[in-house]
N, C-alpha and C positions, 0 to 999 in steps of 0.2 A: 889728593886722596890719602896718600901715605902719612901726611902730616897730621890728619885728624885723630887717629888713634894714639899717635905719639904724644900730641898735646893733651889728650884726655888722660894718658898715663902720667904725664907730668903734673897736671892740675885736675885731679878727679873731682867730679861734682860732690859737694858735701851732702846734699839731700838725696836719699835713696830713691824717692819717687821721681826725681828728675832723670834718673838713669834710663828708665824705660822710654821716656820721651826723647832723650838724646839718641838712643839706639834707633828709634823709629825715624827720627830726622836724618840720621846717618844713612839708614837703608833707603829712604826716599831720595836723598841727594845722590847716592851712588846709582840708584836705578835710573834717575834722570840723566846722569852723565853717560851711562851705558846706552840708554834708549834714544837719546837725542844727538848721538854722535853723527858726524857727517863724513862719509868716505874714510872711515877709520876701520882698519882690519883688512887682512889679506883677501878675504872672500866677499868684500863689500858688494861688488857688482854681481857676483853669483847670487847673493840674497835678493838684490833688486830684481834679478831674473825670476827667482822663485815667486816674489810678490806679483809681478806683472803677469805671470802665467796664470794666476788665480783670479785676476780681474776679469769679470764677465763669464767666468767658467761655472758650469753647473756644480752643485754641492757634491754630487756623486763622484766628481773627478778627484776629490781628495784621496779616495781609496786607490787611485792609480799612481799616486806619488809614493816615493820610497819612505818618507817619514810622514805618516798621515796626521799626526798631532800638529806638526809644524805647518803642514799644508792647510789644515783646518783653521789654524790661527791666521794664516795669510788670507784665506777665503773670507773669514769673518771680518777681518780688518778692511778688506777690499769692499765689503758691503757698505761700510761707512766712510770710504775714501780716507782711511787713516794713514795710508802710505807706509813706507818701511819704518817710519819712526814709531808708529803705534805698535807694530810687530816687535820691534826691538825693545820698546818700553815694557811690554808685557813679559818678554823673555828676561829682561834685566830685573824686573820685579821678582820673578820666580827665583832667579839666581841669588839675589840679595836676601830673599826670605830664607832660603836654605843656608846661606853663609851666616846670617845673623842669628837665626834660631840655633844652629849648630854651635856657633861661637859662644852663645850665652849659656850653653850647657857645660862649658869648660871652666876649670878653676881660674884661669886668667883670660876672660873673654876678649879683652882688648888685644892681648897678644895673639890670640887665635885669629881675630879679624886682620890684624896687621900682617900675619903670615900669609893670609889669603890674597892680599892686594897685588903683589908684583906679578904673579902668574895667573892665578885662578880668576882674578877680576880684570886686571888690565889686559892680559893677553887672551885668555880663553873667553871671558864674557864679552869682550869687545872685538873678538875675532872669530871664534868658532861658535856662532850663535846657537845652533841646534844642539851641539854637544854640551854647551854651557847650561842649557835648560835641563838636560839629562843629569848633569852634575848637581844642579840645584835641587832636583827631586831626590837625587842620591843622598845629599846631606840631610834632607828632611827624613829620608828613610833610615839613615844610620841612627838618628836620634831615637826613632821608634825601636829599632833593633836593640839598642843599648838598654832599653827598658823591657826587652822581652816581647815586644809587640810584632810578631812575625807577619801576621796578615797585613798590617799597615805597611810594613817594609815592602812586602811583595807588591801591593797595590801601587805604592809610590814609584817603585822601580818600573812597573809596567807603564805608568804615566810618562816617566822619563824616556822609556824605550820608544814611545810613540813619536818622540821628537828626535831621537837618535838611536837607531835599532841596536847599536853596539852595547847599550846599557843592559841588554838581556843577560850578558855574561855575569852580571852581579847577582842574579836571582839565587844561585846556589849558596850565596853567603848566608841566607836565612836558615838553611839546613846545617851548614858548617858551624854556625854560631849557636846552634840550639843546645840547651843544657837539660831540658826536660822533654819527655815523650818523643825521644829522638826518632824512633822508628816511624811514628805517625808524621812527624815533621819532614823527615827525609822523603816519605812517600808523596805527600801532597805538594811539597816544593818541587820534587822531581817531575811530577806530572805537569804542574804549571810551567816549569822551565822548558820542558820539551814542547808543550803546545805553543808557547810564545816564540821559542826559537824557530819552530816550523812556520808559524804565521809570518814572522818578520824577517827571518834570515834564509829560509829554504830557497827562494828564487834568486837571491843575490849572493849566496856564499861563494859561487865560482868567480863572480865578478870581484868580490872583496879580496879573495885569495890572489887573483891575478893582479889587482890594482895595488895591493899593499905588500905582497910578498914576491910573486914571480917577476914583476917589473923591476924589482930591486931598487925601489924608491928609497932615497936616503933622506932622513930627517936631520938636518943640521942642528946641532945642539941637543939632539935626543939623548945622548949619553949623559949630558949635564942634568937634564930633567929627570932621568932615571936615578941619577945619584942624589937628587934632591929628595926623592922618596926613600932611597936606600939608607941614607944617614938616619932619619928618624926611625926607620924600620929596625936597624941595628940597635938603636938606643932603647926602643920599646922591648925588644926580645931580651935584652940584658937587664931591664929594669921593670918588667911588667908587674912584678910583685907590688911595687909602689904606685905604678901609674894607673893600673886598672882597679876600680873600686868594687867590681862584682864579677861573677863568672861570665856573664854576657859580654862585658867589655873585654875581659881577658881573652876569651875565645875569638871574638870578632876581630880584634886588632892584631891578635897573633896571626890569623889567616891573612889579613890585609898586609901585614909585614912580610909574610912568606911570599905572597904574590908579588909584592914590590921588589923583593930580592930576586925572584925567579926570572924577572925580565932582563936582568943584567947580561947573562950569557947569550940572550937572543938578539941583543942590539946589533951585532955585526951582520946578522942574516936578514932581519926585517925591522930596521930601525923605525920606520914610519908607523908600522902596525903597533909595535911595542910602545912607541911614544904616545899614540892615541889612546891605547888601553891604559897606559900609566896615568892618564888624566884622572881616571876614576879612583886611583889610589892616593891622589894628592891630599885628601882629607887627613891622612896620617900625619902630615906636617902640622896641621892645626891641632890635632889631638895631642901629639907628643910635645911639641914646643910650648904649648900652653901648660905643660906639666914638667918642663925641664928642671924646674927648681927642686922637684922631689928627688932628683938624683944625688943631692948632697944633703947632709944632715945639718951642717952649720948654717945659721941664718945669715951670717956676715957676708958670705959669698954669693948668696942667691941673687941680689940685684945685679951682680956682674954677669951671671948667666942670662938674666932677663934682658938686660941692655945689649948683651952680646947677640941675642936673637934679633933685636931691633936693628943693630948695625949690620948683621949678616944679611938680612932681607933687604935692607936699603942698598947694600952692595949688589945683590941680585937684580934689583930693579934698575940700578944705574948701569950695570954691565949690559943687561938686555936692551935697554933703550939706546945705548951707544954703540954696541958691537953686534947685536943679533942681525943676521943677514936680511930678515924680513921686517925689521923694526920700522923701516921707512914707510911701510903700509899703515902703521899706527901713528906716524908723525907727519905733520904737526896735528895735534888733537884739535878737531874742529867741532863747534857746538853752535847750531843755529840759534839766534841770529848773530852770535859772536864767533864767526869763523876765525880760523888761524890763531887759536889761543896758544 
């Protein structure tokens, strides 16, 4: 997967109309690799349980589940006996739609895609299925918000929250990034945020607080993942004059950078909670590193920065696959009917 954008950077297609087809082919390939994986990911058997629970269940039962969007997808898939593979394929398609549409909005789309592969795609999309769908909707929502389309942003975030309720925390970004009619935007975004938080989080807030904070769960490697967001956050705050092309982008990514840095002092107290929330700020890596060349004026050194990013994320992938404590749940990658690839 990582080699595909690297090869495309080395040998870019000459015809511009071929690029759209290659992006589509890449998205389909990645979605299939995500969707048809077998026993890959730390929560594989938990998701099998989610699917089997909806087999033969009445439609009304989806509202009894904690993530009704994911429950509805399992219920629909069970009606056609699609098994967990169809569930994962749909989830993978949503993730890849978000990744590719977001990447293609960046000045270096292949670099943005490459940055997403080690953690957002390999780890999150193949391990944290429900939150990866929320992340996919978030990427689509961010594209809308960078163009000033607040309503589209809010609707897409709500769709994502139906798959993982934690995505509700992103709704205030619509108000924070507003540049026009701010009083009206703050009012309606505030009302929508409160309603959605009440609908999705009210009954489970005590459980979430106990599960992620009071129990003192420790997320190994959480500090490293927070740092992966903190580095581009610092780079953006010191270079936003060149990296943001309009006020929407400047305000939006300034707030995401601030939130990314705000998680650092919280890691010793609630590393798992901070780690899970930080997943929603990972798009700052795609945004900043696809613009990293703008930090220097001379063109001669720009390729060094570009290939430095390629080498850096190759190292991230290699380190995670070889040293992460839970990497064994992702390895070996198995793909029916070609198990044990």
